[in-house]
N, C-alpha and C positions, 0 to 999 in steps of 0.2 A: 437137542440144543440144550432143553432145559436140565437132563442128567449131566451133560457135560458142564454146564454152569455150576450144579451143585457140587459135582467131584471137584473141579477148581477150587470152589470155597473151603471143601473141606481141605484138601493140601494146603491151601493159606493159612487156614486156621490151626492144622497143626503144625506147619512151620513156624508160625508166629507164637504159639504155645510154647514151643521148645526153645525158641530163642530167648522167649521171658523168662525160661528156668535156669539160663545158663548162668552160673555165678562164677567172679573172677577166680583164677587160677594162680597160686602164687607157688611156685615148686620149692620144695626145700632140698638143699644141696647136702649130701652125705659127706660128713667128714670137714663141714663149715667150720670156720675158725674165726670168731671176731677179731677184728684189728683195733689197736687203740687209735682214737682221734685227740689229738692236740690242739687247742685253740690258745693262744696267750700272745699278748704284746706288752711289753713294759717301755715307758716312754721317758722323757725328762719333765713331764708335766706334773705338776703338784696333786696329784690324785692317787686313789686306790686303783692297783693294777689286778686282773684277772685271768687266772687261767681256768680253761673249761675241759673237761675231761670226758668222753664218752667212747662207747665202742660202735662199730657198724652194725648195722641191722641186714639181716639175711633177706628179707623181702622189702618191698617198698609199703607193704600193707602194715608193716611193724614199726613200733614207737623206737627211735633209736636209744639204747640203754645208758644212762647215764652212771660214770665211776665216781661215787661218792665217799668212798672210803679209802682214799690214797693218802699218803704223804707227800706233800708237795712242799720243796725250797728252792731258792735261787741264792747262788753262792758268785760272788765277784772273783777277780783274778788274784787277790791278797788272802781269799777264804774267808772274808766275812759272809755268814750265812743268814736269810730271812727266811724264816718260816711263814708258809701261807696259811690262813686260816679257812677251812672248808665252809662254805654257806648253803648247803644243800644243792640239790639238782647237779652234781657235777662240778659247782663253781668253788673255786679256791681264790681268795682275795689276800693282797698285802695291807699292810697299815699304813696310809700315807703321812702319818706323823712320824715314822721310824725308817721308810724306805722311800728312796727317791733315785730314779735312773741318772746317772751323770755321762755326758759327752766325754767320750775318752776311755771309758771305763768298759770291762769284759764281763760278761755275766754267762751263766750256765744255770740250764735249769735241770733240777732232779725230781724224779716222781718214784716212789715206791709204792706199789698195789699190794692189795691184802693176797694175793694169790703167790705172792713171794717174789715178783718180778720188777726189776728195777729198770727205769729208763733215764737216760741222762742226753741233754742237747749238746750241739758241738759249743764250742766257748764263741761268743755272740759280740763283737763290739759295737757300742754305741756311737756312730759315725755323725759328724755335725751335718745340720741342714741349713741350706740357704733360706732366708726370709720370703713370705710371698709379697710380691712388689703391689699387685693391682688383680682385680678380679674384673673382667669387662663380659660384655656379650655382643653379638650380631645374628643376624638371620641366615639360616641355614635350612636346606632340603635335604632330607634323608630318605632313604627306599625302605620300606617296610612290606610285608606281607610277600615274602620269597622273593625281595626285590623287584615289586611289581608295581607298586604304590608310591607316588613321590609324595612326601608330606614336608611342606614348611613348618618351621618352628624357630625356636630360640635355643642357640647354643651359647654355654658357659664357658669361657676361657680364663685362664690365670697366666700370669708372667712372674717368674721369679727375680729376686735381686740377685747380683753376682754374689758369690759366696767366697770362703778363703781358699779352698781347694780348688783344683782344676779339673776335677771329674767328681759326678755325682751320680749317683742312682736313688731313683725317687718313686714313691708310691704314694697315690691319693685317697682319700675316703672324704665322704661329705654328708652333712645334715642339711636337710631342707624343712622348711616351715613356711605355710602360706596362709594367708587370710582369704577365706571365701564367703561367698553370701548367696543363699539359697533364693530362688526366683519367687515362691509362694510362700511366705511364713503364715503359720498360725498367729490371725491378731484378734481371734473371740473365741471364748468357751461357750458352747453350748449346753445349756442347762435343761431347757425345755422351748417351746414354740414361743411362750412369753417373757422367757429368762435367757437371752444372749448377752453376754458380758464382754465388753472389749477389754483386752489383757493389754497391762500398764506396758509401755515400750521398753522398760528394763527388762521384761520378761520375756519379751519376742526373741523367739531363737532364730534369729536371721542369719548373724555373722559369727562363725566359728574359723577355729585354725586346725589345720592337718598336720601332720609331721612324716617324713620318710627318711630313710637311711641308704645309701649307696648300695648296691647289691653285685656290682660287677667289680671287675678289677681293673685298675687305673695305673699303669706305669709310665716312665719316662726317664731319659738320662740327659744329663748335661756332661758332654763329652770333652777331652782336652780342645782347646781352641776355641771352645764356646763360652763366652761369658756369662749369659744366663739363657732361661728357658722362656721361649716366646709363643704365646698364642696355643697353649699347652689345653686342648678340649679336656673338659670335665664332666659336663652333663649337657642332653640335649632335650627339650622339652616341646613335645608337639601340641602346640596351642590349640588345636581343633579336638585334641583327645584328652587335655587335662586341665583342670580347674586351677592349675598353679598361677597361672598370671591374670586371674581375672580381678584380682584386689590389690594385693602386696607380696611380695615372694621375699624369702630370705633362703640364703645356702651359705653354711659353713663349712669352709674346706680345711682339711687337715692335712699336711704335707710331712710325709716320712722320709727320713732317710734310711736307706737299707744298703747291704753289702750286693757287690755283685752276684754272690751266690744266691742270696735270697730273691734279687731281682729277678734271677734266670727262673726261680722256684715260681713267684708271680706267673711269668710270662708261659711257664709249661702248664701252670694250673689253668690259666685261661683258655689256652687252647684245647685241655681236656672239657672246660665248662661248653664251650662252643661246640665241640664234638657230641659230648654227651648229656650236658644240661643238669648234671649233678655233681658236685663236688666231691663226694665222697663215695660215689658209684662206681662201676666197673670203668676200667680207665684203658683209653686206646695206647698207651704207654706209661710207664713209670714215672711219677712225679717224684723227685727224691726229697723227702723230709730231712731236716736237721737233726732228728732225734731218733736213738736208737735204744734198743734192749741191750742193758750192759752185759748180761750172760748170753744172750743169743743175737748177733749181730746181721744175721740174717731173717730175723723176724721184721715184717714192713710194719711201719708206724706211719699214719697219715696226720698232716698237720704241719705246723711251725712256730717254733719258739723265734718270736719276733722281738727284736731291740732295736729302737728307732729312737732319735730324736724327733721332735716334733715341731712345726709352726702352723699357725691357723690364722684365717680372716675370715671375716664374714661381709657378705655384700646384700644388699636390700635392692629390689627392683620393684617399681611401681608399674600397674597396668599403662598408665598415662606415657612412661617413657618408651614402652613399646609400640606406641601407637604408629611412629615414623617407619617401622619396619613392616608395616602391612601384612600381619599376619593373620591368620583365620582365627575369629572368636571359637570359644567352646559353648556350647550348647547342651544345657542341662536335661535338656528333654522332658521337661516338667509340663505336666496338661493339667487345665482346671476342669473339674468337673461339676455343673450346677444342674442340681436336678429339684424339683421339688411337686408337690400332689397334683399339680398341672400336668405334670409329664406323664402320669399313671392313670389319668381320667379315664381310658380305657380298658377293659380288661378286669377291673378291679373293682369290687362292688363291697362296702362301700370303697371309694379310692382312701390311699394309705393317707395318713396324717404327716406332718413336719417332724413328728417324733419317730414313725415309721419309717421316714427317708433317712433318717439321722442314724437308726439303727441298722437299718440294711447296710449302709455304706461302711460304718464302723465296726461291724461284726465281723467283715472279712479280715480284719486285722492288717491290711495293706493301705487303707485310705485314712486322712485325717481330715477332720472338718477345719476349715479355714476362716470362712466368714460368710456372714448372710448376705443374699442378693435382694435388694429391694425394689418394689416396682415403684412407677411414678407419684403414688400416693406417699409412698413412704411405707407403705405395708410390707411384710414380709412377703417374697414371692417365690424363692428359691434358696438351697443351701448351697454352697462351695466346698468341694472336697478336692484332696490332690492325695499323691504317693507321699507316704510319711517321710522319706528323705527330702522330698521337695517342701515340707511343711516345718521341719524342724530340723535344723544343721547338725545338731548334736546325734543325730542317727549316722553320720560319717565322720564327724571332728569332735572336737570339744569348743566350748565357748571361754574356756578359762584361757586368758591371754599370757602366753610365756611370759618369764621373767626378763629375757633380753628382749622382747619385741619393742620396736620404736615405730609408732606412727607417724605417717607422712604428713 
């Protein structure tokens, strides 16, 4: 029995060691040729527009190489040419003072790379876009975890105003910003057992702001016979998994007009993402770009040159406004750990001092001192600690208030 146990242990040890020595393998494909990836959008807003150029990567372990030595320009239907200025890392920008997209005009993107290739987009007309009439929200339950977990949350919807045309194809992006507060902020600075200083309220990092951009593809259409679009879902927030709605939340929705061809492109790309999870990874079917190699039309190019009019609208939502929806609350999962020399009276000779206890926790790099604990006589009894992200909101956000922010 003993020999059998030793033999089993040795087999386990060998297997464990072998598994620990396995490194990730990223196969190199013979004859692999990188593809050009083009990301660009021009609108009728008064801003600088950006074209981003890169090449596909052969393995997921690599960083996508940026194309920073190209000549990029935009030309309208009457031959007016606008050259974009390279700003590094594959980014090319227009000058907002000299170029702005106009509804009804047609634009074409031209790219000349240093290897002698020339790429050109289809002619794209900037279509009119209806205004956003309202943004509102409601309670919804969505399934997650392979459709096995039902999570209640808040869905954000929009409604458009009637437009001048009888048919619109639309795409949406959004920018989120929210104010949040951590439950156990640092209120004191520990200098020594005899010198613990209270922090001025102005310097307590309890309230901060976070921001995020939409990552998915959201499209919709107003077809002939419809006057406008109603209850278009834009974003779903699971209130038990996100701190977005703990204090005050803002969403800026951008609504773009697109052609039917671009509308089909985004819908095809969404199917690829849902299947594969990587926009520029291996594709179950070809997503047709509107950009081609002038000298080799058979070369595949990824991405799309977007020409869209844009309308945008912002909505603020306060936590108190969502209370009638009976949504679950977010739990930060923060714990207060209070320890002092009294907790180490056994097994230590002599017992540690308050300075020792402080150093013991702070040296780990994951805890922050938040405040002292006093006994009934007002003497120091313990020191309270919590994890860094629970003590300082700047660990996950910024204390700088956004310029557009409005407090309720």
